[in-house]
Backbone as a printed PyTorch tensor [residue, N CA C, xyz], in Angstrom:
tensor([[[162.8280,  85.6430,  48.8620],
         [163.5450,  86.1940,  50.0100],
         [162.8070,  87.4100,  50.5300]],

        [[162.7010,  87.5410,  51.8480],
         [162.0140,  88.6820,  52.4240],
         [162.8930,  89.9070,  52.3430]],

        [[162.2700,  91.0750,  52.2890],
         [162.9970,  92.3250,  52.2260],
         [162.9150,  93.0150,  53.5900]],

        [[164.0200,  93.1470,  54.3180],
         [163.9690,  93.8230,  55.6010],
         [163.8330,  95.3190,  55.4190]],

        [[162.9680,  95.9340,  56.1880],
         [162.8000,  97.3790,  56.1770],
         [162.9020,  97.8600,  57.6060]],

        [[163.8770,  98.7280,  57.8620],
         [164.0980,  99.1710,  59.2280],
         [163.9930, 100.6830,  59.3120]],

        [[163.3220, 101.1770,  60.3270],
         [163.1930, 102.5980,  60.5730],
         [163.8760, 102.9060,  61.8960]],

        [[165.0790, 103.4860,  61.8800],
         [165.8430, 103.6520,  63.1080],
         [165.3200, 104.7320,  64.0340]],

        [[164.2830, 105.4490,  63.6570],
         [163.7780, 106.5020,  64.5220],
         [163.0410, 105.9510,  65.7300]],

        [[162.7090, 104.6670,  65.7340],
         [162.0260, 104.0360,  66.8600],
         [162.9130, 102.9550,  67.4520]],

        [[162.8030, 102.7220,  68.7500],
         [163.5130, 101.6090,  69.3720],
         [162.8960, 100.3040,  68.9180]],

        [[163.7550,  99.3030,  68.6300],
         [163.2500,  98.0180,  68.1530],
         [162.5320,  97.2240,  69.2260]],

        [[162.8940,  97.4290,  70.4770],
         [162.3220,  96.6070,  71.5300],
         [161.7740,  97.4540,  72.6600]],

        [[160.8260,  96.8730,  73.3990],
         [160.2900,  97.5060,  74.5920],
         [161.2910,  97.3360,  75.7200]],

        [[161.0670,  98.0230,  76.8660],
         [161.9900,  97.8350,  77.9970],
         [162.1440,  96.3760,  78.4060]],

        [[161.1270,  95.5620,  78.1790],
         [161.2170,  94.1540,  78.5330],
         [161.9100,  93.3090,  77.4880]],

        [[162.3700,  93.9370,  76.4100],
         [163.0860,  93.2100,  75.3780],
         [162.2150,  92.5410,  74.3510]],

        [[160.9190,  92.8010,  74.3590],
         [160.0180,  92.1870,  73.3940],
         [159.5180,  93.2290,  72.4000]],

        [[158.9460,  92.7350,  71.3080],
         [158.4300,  93.5930,  70.2430],
         [156.9510,  93.2840,  70.0510]],

        [[156.1090,  94.2770,  70.2660],
         [154.6750,  94.1110,  70.0360],
         [154.4560,  94.1020,  68.5230]],

        [[153.9150,  93.0110,  68.0020],
         [153.9340,  92.8520,  66.5510],
         [152.7040,  92.1210,  66.0270]],

        [[152.5360,  92.2040,  64.7040],
         [151.4270,  91.5230,  64.0350],
         [151.7900,  91.3090,  62.5780]],

        [[151.0290,  90.4490,  61.9120],
         [151.2350,  90.1310,  60.5010],
         [150.0490,  90.6910,  59.7210]],

        [[150.3290,  91.3590,  58.6010],
         [149.2510,  92.0380,  57.8890],
         [149.5330,  92.1040,  56.3970]],

        [[148.4930,  92.4980,  55.6560],
         [148.6360,  92.8680,  54.2550],
         [148.1490,  94.3030,  54.1040]],

        [[148.6470,  94.9830,  53.0760],
         [148.3530,  96.4090,  52.8740],
         [147.6520,  96.6430,  51.5470]],

        [[146.7700,  97.6320,  51.5360],
         [146.1100,  98.0320,  50.2950],
         [146.9120,  99.1490,  49.6370]],

        [[146.6370,  99.3810,  48.3620],
         [147.3860, 100.3560,  47.5880],
         [147.0560, 101.7900,  48.0060]],

        [[147.9650, 102.7440,  47.7310],
         [147.7630, 104.1420,  48.1350],
         [146.4530, 104.7510,  47.6340]],

        [[146.0270, 104.4090,  46.4190],
         [144.7870, 104.9940,  45.8940],
         [143.5880, 104.5870,  46.7420]],

        [[143.5860, 103.3510,  47.2250],
         [142.5050, 102.8880,  48.0900],
         [142.5770, 103.6050,  49.4360]],

        [[143.7700, 103.7400,  49.9710],
         [143.9330, 104.4750,  51.2320],
         [143.3910, 105.8970,  51.1080]],

        [[143.6860, 106.5410,  49.9800],
         [143.2320, 107.9140,  49.7680],
         [141.7110, 107.9900,  49.7220]],

        [[141.0790, 107.0200,  49.0550],
         [139.6140, 107.0020,  48.9890],
         [139.0060, 106.8010,  50.3680]],

        [[139.6290, 105.9480,  51.1670],
         [139.1190, 105.7030,  52.5120],
         [139.3610, 106.8960,  53.4230]],

        [[140.4580, 107.6020,  53.2250],
         [140.7130, 108.7960,  54.0270],
         [139.6880, 109.8730,  53.7220]],

        [[139.2970, 109.9890,  52.4490],
         [138.2620, 110.9400,  52.0760],
         [136.9470, 110.6010,  52.7690]],

        [[136.6440, 109.3080,  52.8350],
         [135.4350, 108.8630,  53.5300],
         [135.5190, 109.1840,  55.0230]],

        [[136.6600, 108.9120,  55.6290],
         [136.8460, 109.2180,  57.0460],
         [136.6340, 110.7030,  57.3230]],

        [[137.1350, 111.5540,  56.4330],
         [136.9800, 112.9980,  56.6160],
         [135.5110, 113.3830,  56.6680]],

        [[134.7190, 112.7570,  55.8280],
         [133.2690, 112.9960,  55.8510],
         [132.6750, 112.5330,  57.1780]],

        [[133.1190, 111.3780,  57.6540],
         [132.6030, 110.8560,  58.9160],
         [133.0350, 111.7240,  60.1060]],

        [[134.2410, 112.2420,  60.0520],
         [134.7560, 113.0670,  61.1520],
         [133.8540, 114.2710,  61.3860]],

        [[133.2560, 114.7820,  60.3140],
         [132.4010, 115.9690,  60.4350],
         [131.1510, 115.7250,  61.2640]],

        [[130.8170, 114.4740,  61.5560],
         [129.6700, 114.1930,  62.4200],
         [130.0090, 114.4120,  63.8920]],

        [[131.2980, 114.5250,  64.2030],
         [131.7800, 114.7090,  65.5830],
         [131.3950, 113.5480,  66.4980]],

        [[131.2180, 112.3790,  65.9110],
         [130.9800, 111.1880,  66.7220],
         [132.2520, 110.8510,  67.5040]],

        [[132.0640, 110.1680,  68.6190],
         [133.1960, 109.8390,  69.4970],
         [133.8880, 108.5690,  68.9930]],

        [[134.6460, 108.7460,  67.9150],
         [135.3400, 107.6400,  67.2610],
         [136.8020, 108.0390,  67.0660]],

        [[137.7070, 107.1190,  67.3450],
         [139.1310, 107.3350,  67.0870],
         [139.4320, 106.7410,  65.7140]],

        [[139.6400, 107.6160,  64.7470],
         [139.8010, 107.1880,  63.3660],
         [141.2340, 106.7430,  63.1020]],

        [[141.3680, 105.6590,  62.3780],
         [142.6800, 105.1010,  62.0650],
         [143.3640, 105.9760,  61.0200]],

        [[144.6290, 106.2930,  61.2530],
         [145.3880, 107.0610,  60.2860],
         [145.6210, 106.2390,  59.0180]],

        [[145.7520, 106.9030,  57.8590],
         [145.8950, 106.1540,  56.5960],
         [146.9970, 105.1140,  56.6250]],

        [[148.1220, 105.4280,  57.2600],
         [149.2210, 104.4660,  57.2970],
         [148.9080, 103.2570,  58.1710]],

        [[147.8300, 103.3330,  58.9370],
         [147.4290, 102.2260,  59.7950],
         [146.3440, 101.3500,  59.2030]],

        [[145.9920, 101.5810,  57.9480],
         [144.9170, 100.8190,  57.3130],
         [145.4550,  99.4970,  56.7740]],

        [[145.6830,  98.5690,  57.6840],
         [146.1600,  97.2310,  57.3390],
         [145.0200,  96.2160,  57.4690]],

        [[145.1890,  95.0950,  56.8000],
         [144.3420,  93.9270,  57.0230],
         [145.1520,  92.9720,  57.8910]],

        [[144.7990,  92.8710,  59.1630],
         [145.5710,  92.0440,  60.0750],
         [145.2690,  90.5670,  59.8300]],

        [[146.3130,  89.7920,  59.5590],
         [146.1780,  88.3520,  59.3900],
         [146.3800,  87.6140,  60.7070]],

        [[147.2760,  88.1520,  61.5630],
         [147.5540,  87.5000,  62.8450],
         [148.2090,  88.4990,  63.7880]],

        [[147.5910,  88.7140,  64.9560],
         [148.2120,  89.5320,  65.9900],
         [149.0950,  88.6260,  66.8370]],

        [[150.3350,  89.0200,  67.0070],
         [151.3020,  88.1760,  67.7070],
         [151.5010,  88.5680,  69.1600]],

        [[151.2570,  89.8180,  69.5010],
         [151.5040,  90.2820,  70.8650],
         [152.9650,  90.6340,  71.0620]],

        [[153.4180,  90.6090,  72.3080],
         [154.8050,  90.9400,  72.6480],
         [155.6820,  89.7200,  72.4240]],

        [[156.6220,  89.8310,  71.4890],
         [157.4090,  88.6850,  71.0420],
         [158.9050,  88.9840,  71.2040]],

        [[159.6630,  87.9920,  71.6720],
         [161.1040,  88.1290,  71.7630],
         [161.6970,  88.1960,  70.3500]],

        [[162.7770,  88.9920,  70.1580],
         [163.3630,  89.1330,  68.8130],
         [163.7310,  87.7980,  68.1610]],

        [[164.2920,  86.8660,  68.9120],
         [164.6760,  85.5780,  68.3200],
         [163.4520,  84.8150,  67.8240]],

        [[162.3690,  84.8860,  68.5820],
         [161.1460,  84.1920,  68.1710],
         [160.5320,  84.8880,  66.9520]],

        [[160.6800,  86.1950,  66.8870],
         [160.1660,  86.9330,  65.7420],
         [160.9290,  86.5590,  64.4760]],

        [[162.2010,  86.2990,  64.5930],
         [162.9780,  85.8190,  63.4460],
         [162.4590,  84.4630,  62.9900]],

        [[162.0410,  83.6240,  63.9340],
         [161.4590,  82.3350,  63.5720],
         [160.1380,  82.5360,  62.8290]],

        [[159.3680,  83.5470,  63.2050],
         [158.1320,  83.8870,  62.5000],
         [158.4450,  84.2300,  61.0470]],

        [[159.4430,  85.0870,  60.8540],
         [159.8190,  85.4760,  59.5000],
         [160.2040,  84.2530,  58.6580]],

        [[161.0660,  83.4180,  59.2110],
         [161.5330,  82.2540,  58.4600],
         [160.3810,  81.3150,  58.1190]],

        [[159.4660,  81.1070,  59.0630],
         [158.3450,  80.1970,  58.8280],
         [157.4120,  80.7360,  57.7520]],

        [[157.1590,  82.0450,  57.7660],
         [156.2780,  82.6330,  56.7630],
         [156.9200,  82.6260,  55.3830]],

        [[158.2190,  82.8910,  55.3100],
         [158.9130,  82.8220,  54.0220],
         [158.7440,  81.4370,  53.4100]],

        [[158.9110,  80.3950,  54.2160],
         [158.7730,  79.0270,  53.7120],
         [157.3340,  78.7110,  53.3270]],

        [[156.3890,  79.0980,  54.1760],
         [154.9880,  78.7450,  53.9310],
         [154.4040,  79.4670,  52.7290]],

        [[154.8790,  80.6910,  52.4590],
         [154.2900,  81.5070,  51.4010],
         [155.1120,  81.5020,  50.1200]],

        [[156.0630,  80.5940,  50.0200],
         [156.9640,  80.5780,  48.8710],
         [156.2290,  80.4300,  47.5430]],

        [[155.0870,  79.7390,  47.5330],
         [154.3530,  79.5000,  46.2920],
         [153.0660,  80.3230,  46.1940]],

        [[152.9040,  81.2910,  47.0870],
         [151.6860,  82.0900,  47.0920],
         [151.7770,  83.2150,  46.0640]],

        [[150.8310,  83.2590,  45.1570],
         [150.7870,  84.3260,  44.1570],
         [150.1330,  85.5680,  44.7430]],

        [[150.3860,  86.7010,  44.1160],
         [149.7340,  87.9460,  44.5070],
         [148.2210,  87.8240,  44.3270]],

        [[147.4870,  88.5820,  45.1290],
         [146.0270,  88.5760,  45.0890],
         [145.5070,  89.9040,  44.5650]],

        [[144.2660,  89.9180,  44.1660],
         [143.5750,  91.1460,  43.7790],
         [142.2880,  91.2140,  44.5860]],

        [[142.1820,  92.2470,  45.4440],
         [141.0360,  92.3710,  46.3360],
         [140.2350,  93.6310,  46.0300]],

        [[138.9160,  93.4920,  46.0560],
         [138.0220,  94.6390,  45.9510],
         [137.7310,  95.1600,  47.3520]],

        [[137.7400,  96.4680,  47.5130],
         [137.5100,  97.1020,  48.8090],
         [136.1420,  97.7700,  48.7450]],

        [[135.1860,  97.1990,  49.4610],
         [133.8220,  97.7220,  49.3950],
         [133.0010,  97.1770,  50.5600]],

        [[131.9180,  97.8940,  50.8690],
         [131.0150,  97.4770,  51.9340],
         [131.4540,  98.0090,  53.2770]],

        [[130.5230,  98.6040,  54.0110],
         [130.8110,  99.1570,  55.3310],
         [129.9700,  98.4620,  56.3820]],

        [[130.4440,  98.5060,  57.6140],
         [129.6890,  97.9040,  58.7060],
         [130.2580,  98.2920,  60.0510]],

        [[129.6760,  97.7240,  61.1010],
         [130.1240,  97.9670,  62.4670],
         [130.1810,  96.6410,  63.2030]],

        [[131.2820,  96.4210,  63.9070],
         [131.4350,  95.2490,  64.7680],
         [131.1590,  95.6640,  66.2020]],

        [[130.4980,  94.8520,  67.0390],
         [129.8210,  93.6030,  66.6640],
         [128.4330,  93.8200,  66.0830]],

        [[127.8740,  95.0450,  66.2400],
         [126.5450,  95.3210,  65.7020],
         [126.3550,  96.8350,  65.6380]],

        [[125.3060,  97.2510,  64.9240],
         [124.9930,  98.6760,  64.8520],
         [124.5640,  99.2190,  66.2160]],

        [[123.9370,  98.4030,  67.0270],
         [123.4520,  98.8730,  68.3350],
         [124.5610,  98.9300,  69.3730]],

        [[125.5840,  98.0870,  69.2040],
         [126.6990,  98.0630,  70.1610],
         [128.0220,  98.1710,  69.3920]],

        [[128.2280,  99.2780,  68.6920],
         [129.4000,  99.3690,  67.8160],
         [130.6960,  99.5630,  68.5970]],

        [[131.6980,  98.8550,  68.1800],
         [133.0480,  99.0510,  68.7160],
         [134.0320,  99.4140,  67.6060]],

        [[133.7440,  98.9400,  66.4020],
         [134.6420,  99.1610,  65.2690],
         [133.8160,  99.5010,  64.0360]],

        [[134.2510, 100.5120,  63.2960],
         [133.6940, 100.8180,  61.9750],
         [134.6620, 100.2360,  60.9420]],

        [[134.1620,  99.4480,  60.0170],
         [135.0390,  98.7360,  59.0990],
         [134.5710,  98.8320,  57.6580]],

        [[135.5040,  98.5590,  56.7470],
         [135.1960,  98.4060,  55.3270],
         [135.6600,  97.0160,  54.9200]],

        [[134.8760,  96.3570,  54.0820],
         [135.1530,  94.9750,  53.7480],
         [136.0690,  94.8010,  52.5450]],

        [[136.5670,  93.5870,  52.3960],
         [137.3810,  93.2050,  51.2470],
         [136.8230,  91.9250,  50.6610]],

        [[136.9470,  91.8140,  49.3440],
         [136.4070,  90.6500,  48.6650],
         [137.3770,  90.2290,  47.5650]],

        [[137.6930,  88.9450,  47.5230],
         [138.5790,  88.4650,  46.4770],
         [139.0510,  87.0580,  46.7620]],

        [[139.3630,  86.3270,  45.7100],
         [139.7860,  84.9380,  45.8360],
         [141.1550,  84.8420,  46.4960]],

        [[141.2770,  83.9330,  47.4360],
         [142.5660,  83.6210,  48.0160],
         [142.8730,  84.2640,  49.3450]],

        [[142.1400,  85.3170,  49.7480],
         [142.4970,  86.0110,  50.9810],
         [142.2130,  85.1600,  52.2090]],

        [[141.1140,  84.4080,  52.1990],
         [140.8090,  83.5410,  53.3360],
         [141.8620,  82.4420,  53.4650]],

        [[142.3050,  81.9080,  52.3260],
         [143.3450,  80.8770,  52.3560],
         [144.6660,  81.4390,  52.8610]],

        [[144.9790,  82.6680,  52.4710],
         [146.2040,  83.3140,  52.9510],
         [146.1670,  83.4840,  54.4640]],

        [[145.0260,  83.9250,  54.9670],
         [144.8750,  84.0880,  56.4170],
         [144.9730,  82.7400,  57.1260]],

        [[144.3620,  81.7100,  56.5490],
         [144.3930,  80.3840,  57.1660],
         [145.8120,  79.8250,  57.1950]],

        [[146.5600,  80.0610,  56.1250],
         [147.9450,  79.5800,  56.0880],
         [148.7860,  80.3020,  57.1410]],

        [[148.5930,  81.6050,  57.2610],
         [149.3160,  82.3780,  58.2780],
         [148.9830,  81.8600,  59.6650]],

        [[147.7070,  81.6300,  59.9160],
         [147.2700,  81.1140,  61.2100],
         [147.8790,  79.7450,  61.4910]],

        [[147.8140,  78.8590,  60.5270],
         [148.3440,  77.5050,  60.6940],
         [149.8530,  77.5360,  60.9440]],

        [[150.5540,  78.3510,  60.1940],
         [152.0100,  78.4370,  60.3160],
         [152.4270,  78.9420,  61.6950]],

        [[151.7120,  79.9400,  62.2000],
         [152.1390,  80.5610,  63.4430],
         [151.6180,  79.8370,  64.6840]],

        [[150.4870,  79.1820,  64.5900],
         [150.0750,  78.3460,  65.7220],
         [151.0320,  77.1640,  65.8720]],

        [[151.6170,  76.7070,  64.7710],
         [152.6170,  75.6350,  64.8460],
         [153.8680,  76.0860,  65.5880]],

        [[154.0760,  77.4100,  65.6490],
         [155.2110,  77.9540,  66.4000],
         [154.8570,  78.2320,  67.8570]],

        [[153.6210,  77.9380,  68.2320],
         [153.2190,  78.1100,  69.6210],
         [152.3950,  79.3440,  69.9120]],

        [[152.0420,  80.1250,  68.8950],
         [151.1820,  81.2800,  69.1130],
         [149.7420,  80.8010,  69.3000]],

        [[149.0130,  81.4970,  70.1420],
         [147.6380,  81.1000,  70.4510],
         [146.7690,  81.1440,  69.2030]],

        [[145.9200,  80.1490,  69.0620],
         [145.0100,  80.1040,  67.9230],
         [143.9310,  81.1630,  68.0810]],

        [[143.5390,  81.7560,  66.9690],
         [142.4710,  82.7480,  66.9750],
         [141.1350,  82.0430,  67.1960]],

        [[140.3230,  82.5770,  68.1180],
         [139.0540,  81.9170,  68.4280],
         [137.8840,  82.4920,  67.6390]],

        [[138.1570,  83.4420,  66.7630],
         [137.1010,  84.0060,  65.9240],
         [137.4210,  83.7520,  64.4650]],

        [[136.3930,  83.5250,  63.6410],
         [136.6560,  83.3050,  62.2180],
         [137.2360,  84.5630,  61.5730]],

        [[138.0740,  84.3750,  60.5740],
         [138.6860,  85.4920,  59.8720],
         [137.6540,  86.1870,  58.9990]],

        [[137.5190,  87.5000,  59.1780],
         [136.6440,  88.3250,  58.3530],
         [137.5050,  89.4060,  57.7130]],

        [[137.7820,  89.3120,  56.4190],
         [138.6780,  90.2900,  55.7990],
         [138.0880,  91.7000,  55.8400]],

        [[138.7900,  92.6100,  56.5000],
         [138.2980,  93.9770,  56.6340],
         [139.4420,  94.9070,  56.9910]],

        [[139.1950,  96.1850,  56.7730],
         [140.0710,  97.2520,  57.2390],
         [139.3240,  98.0210,  58.3250]],

        [[139.9580,  98.2320,  59.4460],
         [139.3460,  99.0200,  60.5120],
         [139.4860, 100.5010,  60.1790]],

        [[138.3540, 101.1980,  60.0460],
         [138.3690, 102.6280,  59.7730],
         [138.4340, 103.4430,  61.0580]],

        [[137.7780, 102.9530,  62.1120],
         [137.7580, 103.6910,  63.3690],
         [137.2800, 102.8170,  64.5080]],

        [[137.6590, 103.2280,  65.7130],
         [137.2570, 102.5120,  66.9250],
         [136.3500, 103.4250,  67.7470]],

        [[135.1870, 102.9100,  68.0910],
         [134.1510, 103.7130,  68.7520],
         [134.4560, 103.8070,  70.2380]],

        [[134.6290, 105.0310,  70.7330],
         [134.9010, 105.2400,  72.1530],
         [133.6290, 105.2580,  72.9880]],

        [[132.5830, 105.8620,  72.4540],
         [131.2950, 105.9350,  73.1550],
         [130.2160, 106.1540,  72.1080]],

        [[128.9580, 106.1230,  72.5440],
         [127.8410, 106.3160,  71.6180],
         [127.5070, 107.7830,  71.3740]],

        [[128.3160, 108.6800,  71.9080],
         [128.0840, 110.1060,  71.6620],
         [128.2290, 110.4060,  70.1710]],

        [[127.1630, 110.9090,  69.5730],
         [127.1670, 111.2290,  68.1540],
         [126.9950, 110.0360,  67.2250]],

        [[126.8600, 108.8450,  67.7960],
         [126.7630, 107.6580,  66.9630],
         [125.5520, 107.6520,  66.0270]],

        [[124.3460, 108.0490,  66.4780],
         [123.2080, 108.0140,  65.5480],
         [123.4640, 108.8150,  64.2640]],

        [[124.1050, 109.9780,  64.3730],
         [124.4120, 110.7620,  63.1770],
         [125.3960, 110.0110,  62.2750]],

        [[126.4070, 109.4310,  62.9010],
         [127.3980, 108.7080,  62.1200],
         [126.7940, 107.4630,  61.4780]],

        [[126.0020, 106.7330,  62.2310],
         [125.3710, 105.5290,  61.6800],
         [124.5320, 105.8660,  60.4580]],

        [[123.7630, 106.9340,  60.5470],
         [122.9280, 107.3380,  59.4170],
         [123.7870, 107.6370,  58.1890]],

        [[124.9240, 108.3120,  58.4020],
         [125.7960, 108.6420,  57.2830],
         [126.4710, 107.3920,  56.7230]],

        [[126.9490, 106.5190,  57.5930],
         [127.5850, 105.2800,  57.1250],
         [126.6330, 104.5030,  56.2290]],

        [[125.3760, 104.4430,  56.6040],
         [124.4240, 103.6270,  55.8600],
         [124.1210, 104.1890,  54.4740]],

        [[124.5080, 105.4340,  54.2170],
         [124.3780, 105.9680,  52.8530],
         [125.5460, 105.5220,  51.9730]],

        [[126.5530, 104.9180,  52.5800],
         [127.7360, 104.4860,  51.8370],
         [127.8920, 102.9600,  51.7990]],

        [[126.8610, 102.2420,  52.1930],
         [127.0030, 100.7980,  52.3550],
         [127.4210, 100.0830,  51.0790]],

        [[127.0220, 100.5860,  49.9410],
         [127.3300,  99.9190,  48.6790],
         [128.4740, 100.5860,  47.9230]],

        [[129.1650, 101.5120,  48.5480],
         [130.2630, 102.2110,  47.8700],
         [131.4080, 101.2590,  47.5410]],

        [[132.0530, 101.5200,  46.4330],
         [133.2210, 100.7520,  45.9990],
         [134.4360, 101.6720,  46.0870]],

        [[135.4610, 101.2410,  46.8070],
         [136.6430, 102.0790,  47.0250],
         [137.8370, 101.6360,  46.1900]],

        [[137.5790, 100.8080,  45.2010],
         [138.6320, 100.3950,  44.2950],
         [139.1280,  98.9920,  44.5840]],

        [[140.0850,  98.5720,  43.7880],
         [140.7080,  97.2650,  43.9760],
         [142.1840,  97.4580,  44.3080]],

        [[142.7510,  96.4610,  44.9340],
         [144.1400,  96.5600,  45.3550],
         [144.8650,  95.2490,  45.0880]],

        [[146.0410,  95.3460,  44.5190],
         [146.9060,  94.1850,  44.3410],
         [147.6410,  93.9350,  45.6550]],

        [[147.5600,  92.7240,  46.1440],
         [148.2450,  92.3340,  47.3790],
         [149.4290,  91.4660,  46.9810]],

        [[150.6250,  92.0380,  47.0330],
         [151.8020,  91.3200,  46.5570],
         [152.8360,  91.0680,  47.6470]],

        [[152.4300,  91.2380,  48.9130],
         [153.3690,  90.9970,  50.0120],
         [152.5970,  90.8210,  51.3100]],

        [[153.2280,  90.1160,  52.2240],
         [152.7780,  90.0290,  53.6140],
         [153.8500,  90.7130,  54.4580]],

        [[153.4240,  91.5120,  55.4210],
         [154.3700,  92.2940,  56.2140],
         [154.2490,  91.9650,  57.6920]],

        [[155.3850,  91.8170,  58.3470],
         [155.4350,  91.7140,  59.8040],
         [155.7070,  93.1170,  60.3390]],

        [[154.7800,  93.6210,  61.1310],
         [154.8560,  94.9850,  61.6540],
         [155.1690,  94.9990,  63.1420]],

        [[155.9000,  96.0190,  63.5640],
         [155.9940,  96.3500,  64.9760],
         [154.9580,  97.4300,  65.2760]],

        [[154.2450,  97.2910,  66.3790],
         [153.2580,  98.2650,  66.8440],
         [153.8040,  98.9510,  68.0890]],

        [[153.9520, 100.2550,  68.0210],
         [154.4520, 101.0440,  69.1490],
         [153.3110, 101.8730,  69.7060]],

        [[152.9350, 101.6230,  70.9410],
         [151.8250, 102.3360,  71.5650],
         [152.2910, 103.7070,  72.0270]],

        [[151.5440, 104.7380,  71.6160],
         [151.8430, 106.1160,  71.9780],
         [150.5550, 106.8120,  72.3940]],

        [[150.6530, 107.9460,  73.0990],
         [149.4340, 108.6380,  73.5590],
         [148.4670, 108.9770,  72.4290]],

        [[148.9790, 109.3150,  71.2540],
         [148.1080, 109.6670,  70.1340],
         [147.6410, 108.4800,  69.3180]],

        [[147.9490, 107.2730,  69.7620],
         [147.5890, 106.0670,  69.0260],
         [148.8200, 105.2980,  68.6100]],

        [[148.6260, 104.0740,  68.1940],
         [149.7540, 103.2200,  67.8220],
         [150.3860, 103.6830,  66.5130]],

        [[151.6990, 103.5230,  66.4270],
         [152.4130, 103.7180,  65.1650],
         [152.9750, 102.3730,  64.7350]],

        [[153.1270, 102.2070,  63.4240],
         [153.4960, 100.9050,  62.8780],
         [154.7740, 101.0160,  62.0570]],

        [[155.6770, 100.0860,  62.2790],
         [156.9460, 100.0330,  61.5630],
         [157.0890,  98.6680,  60.9110]],

        [[157.3770,  98.6620,  59.6100],
         [157.5750,  97.4010,  58.8990],
         [158.9020,  96.7870,  59.3010]],

        [[158.8610,  95.5590,  59.8020],
         [160.0720,  94.8250,  60.1510],
         [160.5460,  93.9770,  58.9830]],

        [[159.6300,  93.2110,  58.3750],
         [159.9510,  92.3930,  57.2210],
         [158.7860,  92.4180,  56.2430]],

        [[159.1210,  92.4680,  54.9740],
         [158.1240,  92.3390,  53.9160],
         [158.4330,  91.0710,  53.1250]],

        [[157.4710,  90.1870,  53.0470],
         [157.6400,  88.8880,  52.3960],
         [156.8520,  88.9150,  51.0810]],

        [[157.5210,  89.0140,  49.9470],
         [156.8240,  89.1010,  48.6610],
         [156.0200,  87.8400,  48.3530]],

        [[154.9150,  88.0290,  47.6720],
         [154.1050,  86.9120,  47.1770],
         [154.4240,  86.7700,  45.7000]],

        [[155.2130,  85.7700,  45.3660],
         [155.7650,  85.6580,  44.0200],
         [155.4380,  84.3330,  43.3430]],

        [[154.3590,  83.6930,  43.7960],
         [153.9690,  82.4360,  43.1560],
         [153.5100,  82.6610,  41.7340]],

        [[153.2680,  81.5790,  41.0180],
         [152.8990,  81.6740,  39.6080],
         [151.4820,  82.2060,  39.4540]],

        [[151.2980,  83.0510,  38.4590],
         [149.9700,  83.5540,  38.1310],
         [149.0550,  82.3870,  37.7930]],

        [[147.8200,  82.4670,  38.2710],
         [146.8810,  81.3790,  38.0420],
         [146.8570,  80.3820,  39.1770]],

        [[147.7380,  80.5900,  40.1730],
         [147.7520,  79.7380,  41.3640],
         [147.5550,  80.6340,  42.5890]],

        [[146.3330,  81.1550,  42.7940],
         [146.1210,  82.1550,  43.8300],
         [146.1270,  81.6120,  45.2400]],

        [[146.0530,  80.3120,  45.4060],
         [145.9550,  79.7660,  46.7350],
         [147.3200,  79.3630,  47.2840]],

        [[147.4020,  79.3360,  48.5840],
         [148.6430,  78.9550,  49.2420],
         [148.8820,  77.4700,  49.0240]],

        [[150.0690,  77.1320,  48.5080],
         [150.4180,  75.7290,  48.2860],
         [151.2240,  75.2060,  49.4620]],

        [[152.0770,  76.0600,  50.0570],
         [152.9560,  75.6190,  51.1200],
         [152.2340,  75.1180,  52.3470]],

        [[151.0030,  75.5240,  52.5700],
         [150.2280,  75.0620,  53.7130],
         [149.3590,  73.8830,  53.3360]]])
């Protein structure tokens, strides 16, 4: 059964009655802390990058866009059914890079590695495209977005520093839930509110999604 988590300090819906939302998994606090320490080092380069706040360090499995509340409830129900036999995962957080390239950077990211994460993403994609959500046209690359590059101002300094950390290991994280988040756009950046948390409680030794 999913665990509803509600934060009443934010309105649940936009003026149009929809909820901007996405499906994600979260890393453990110790990993977030290690990545925040890394971000602090990068911030000192004064590169023109908007760094993601620690609470925003999610691994997005599926961006849903603006969704009506009733349809979002259907998302929750479908994911609960599809992930009923999915066991928790263990992911290593390591490796840095820039999307789409070092010469034309838009995103600074850290990678994730571990059995079952690609299958989890594929099951989420399959489940939600069956509900009518648009299929993703890019292959899933498990990563956490550390920052979004606004311009190339200061980028050479930052790139040089990032490349000294390419082989750094930021720890491992147990992934024991999938969360449906609401994204609220604000002048200082988006804030995220957990709408539903769907535990991954399948049997140990069965890391892959069976329901899909």
